[in-house]
C-alpha positions in Angstrom: -41.4 -136.3 82.1 -40.0 -133.4 84.0 -36.5 -133.6 85.4 -36.2 -134.2 89.1 -34.6 -131.2 90.8 -32.0 -131.6 93.5 -31.5 -129.3 96.4 -28.9 -128.8 99.1 -29.6 -129.4 102.8 -27.7 -130.4 106.0 -27.8 -133.8 107.7 -25.6 -135.4 110.4 -22.1 -136.0 109.1 -22.1 -139.5 110.4 -25.2 -140.3 108.3 -24.1 -138.6 105.1 -23.4 -141.1 102.4 -24.6 -141.3 98.7 -27.8 -143.4 98.4 -29.0 -142.9 102.0 -32.8 -142.5 102.1 -34.5 -140.8 105.0 -37.8 -139.3 106.0 -37.6 -135.7 107.1 -39.3 -135.4 110.5 -39.1 -131.6 111.1 -37.2 -129.1 113.2 -36.2 -130.0 116.8 -36.3 -127.6 119.7 -32.5 -127.8 120.0 -32.3 -126.1 116.5 -33.9 -122.9 117.6 -30.7 -121.0 118.3 -28.6 -122.4 115.4 -27.3 -120.0 112.8 -27.7 -122.5 109.9 -31.1 -123.9 110.9 -32.8 -122.7 107.7 -30.3 -124.8 105.6 -31.1 -127.9 107.7 -34.9 -127.4 107.8 -35.6 -126.6 104.2 -37.4 -129.9 103.5 -41.1 -131.0 103.6 -42.1 -132.9 106.8 -43.0 -136.5 106.1 -41.4 -136.7 102.7 -38.7 -139.3 101.7 -35.4 -138.0 100.4 -32.2 -139.7 98.9 -28.7 -138.3 99.2 -27.0 -137.9 95.8 -23.6 -136.4 96.9 -21.8 -135.0 99.9 -20.2 -131.6 99.9 -17.2 -130.8 101.9 -18.9 -128.2 104.1 -19.4 -129.3 107.8 -21.0 -127.2 110.5 -21.0 -127.5 114.2 -24.3 -129.0 115.5 -25.8 -129.6 118.9 -28.0 -132.4 117.5 -25.6 -134.5 115.4 -22.3 -136.0 116.6 -19.4 -134.7 114.5 -21.6 -131.9 113.1 -23.9 -131.4 110.1 -22.7 -132.0 106.6 -24.0 -130.3 103.4 -25.5 -132.9 101.0 -27.3 -132.7 97.6 -30.6 -134.6 97.7 -33.7 -135.4 95.7 -37.2 -136.6 96.7 -37.3 -140.3 96.5 -40.1 -142.4 95.0 -42.2 -144.4 97.4 -43.4 -147.9 96.7 -47.0 -148.5 97.9 -50.4 -149.9 97.1 -53.3 -148.0 95.5 -56.6 -149.1 94.1 -56.1 -151.1 90.9 -58.3 -148.8 88.8 -56.1 -145.8 89.7 -52.8 -147.6 88.8 -52.0 -146.0 85.5 -48.5 -144.8 84.7 -48.1 -141.0 84.7 -51.5 -140.5 86.3 -51.9 -138.3 89.4 -53.5 -139.9 92.5 -54.4 -139.0 96.0 -53.4 -142.1 98.0 -56.1 -143.5 100.3 -54.8 -143.7 103.8 -58.1 -144.4 105.5 -57.7 -148.1 106.1 -57.3 -148.9 109.8 -56.7 -152.7 109.5 -53.3 -152.6 111.1 -53.1 -156.4 111.4 -53.5 -156.8 107.6 -50.3 -157.9 105.8 -50.8 -155.1 103.2 -51.1 -152.3 105.8 -47.4 -151.2 105.6 -47.7 -150.9 101.8 -51.0 -149.1 102.0 -49.4 -146.6 104.5 -45.8 -146.4 103.3 -43.3 -144.1 104.9 -42.8 -141.0 102.8 -46.5 -140.5 101.8 -48.0 -137.3 103.2 -51.8 -137.5 103.9 -53.8 -135.2 101.6 -51.0 -134.7 99.0 -51.1 -135.8 95.4 -48.5 -138.1 93.7 -47.7 -139.3 90.2 -47.7 -143.0 89.5 -44.3 -143.3 87.9 -44.4 -147.0 87.4 -46.9 -149.9 87.9 -44.9 -152.7 89.5 -47.6 -155.4 89.6 -50.2 -156.9 91.8 -50.3 -156.6 95.6 -48.0 -159.1 97.3 -50.7 -160.0 99.8 -54.5 -160.2 100.0 -56.4 -157.0 101.2 -58.5 -157.9 104.3 -61.1 -155.3 103.1 -61.3 -157.2 99.7 -60.0 -154.3 97.6 -58.2 -154.9 94.4 -54.8 -153.2 94.8 -51.7 -152.7 92.6 -48.1 -152.1 93.7 -46.9 -148.8 92.3 -44.0 -146.4 92.5 -45.2 -142.9 93.5 -43.4 -139.6 93.1 -44.4 -136.3 94.8 -45.9 -133.7 92.4 
């Protein structure tokens, strides 16, 4: 399997700690005039990231209290449900986000944070059966997904 590549970005200094996971939401209007905005906004919107280490560099920031801190990050795996027949380790899948049954107990795992609609992912590990019954009657498996 290919090695996961890290990258450097900036996040709020008060948030910066190893192990922190976050979903990148995109650039804010307050960032338009910032001289380091490209370093803060070098991630993919909607993806989930994990902080590996903190660097000593801190920049002034109009969005974050106590400035923005340089951190080394990697894309985090996302745990979610996919159709059982697609749940094969190291296979590439396009998660089905079409279910609208918001009251279903499985809905949060069928639509996990960090999955971007229309993008393919690799099934890095099959974790087991779905913890709850699917209201649409689908056979689902709990898997760990990594962006491709």
